[in-house]
Phi, psi and omega in degrees: 000144177284130182294336183276320190243354178074016180256152176295140178263148178280124179258138178256056182270098184277353182294333181270356179274163183276184181296334179296321180287330175294319177295318178298319178296320179295319180293321177297321177294316180292337178291334180279317180198169178280146180232152167279166180300314182295320179297315181295318179299313179299319182294319178294317180295324179289341177272003176093008177285137180294154183300315179296322180291322178295316179299317180297318180295316180295317179299317178299314182293328175294316180295325180281346181086007178283341181232123184210117181293326179295312178298318179300313182298314181294320180290324178292320178297314180296318181294312182291321178295324177296336177267006176086021178268148182270173186294328182291319179291319179296317179299320179296319179294322179291323175296320179295331178282356175092020180273151178288150182299326180296318178295319180296313180298318180295319180293320179291323178294328179275359182284194183285178172286108188292327178293318178295322178295319178298318177296318181293318179295317179297313182289331177292327181273320189246000181095167186286338182289140178292151179298139187278321184234173183292329178296317178290322177298319180294320179297315179292325178295319177298320178300312181292326178295318177298324179289345175104023178267150180282170181296327177296316179296320182293315178299319179295319183286327184268356179085009177276355180267129181293334179240103185290349179264000000 
């Protein structure tokens, strides 16, 4: 009962619901965005779905192909690279999403040319001219490092690398 009005309150206690409602909750989550297997499992458990029901729902969606870590990894790499993020930052986000290192490495290898992306991101932020002094190179390097590019990519993008290819 609601303490203010004396009416029964609607409880969203999904732990007492069956596996069908866990599957429905998983499908509603997947309709909004793509999830990794570990993310979806965590999200269902945080919504009060019992562990066996969450596992059953995740297993069903895996068998149906609605949930796929390989597809998730590749789509996240393409999306994040499109926003100008580097491979180190993307890899950290994918690890946080619960993906295996082999999947992360394969998705990053299939991604864009990271040196060219670092050059494009740098020139988009600071203009096409190479940095003139070491202070400006350091500022641009910090920017690219924050974006998740490696030191090799940063040297290539800022012109501190003797061989730009």
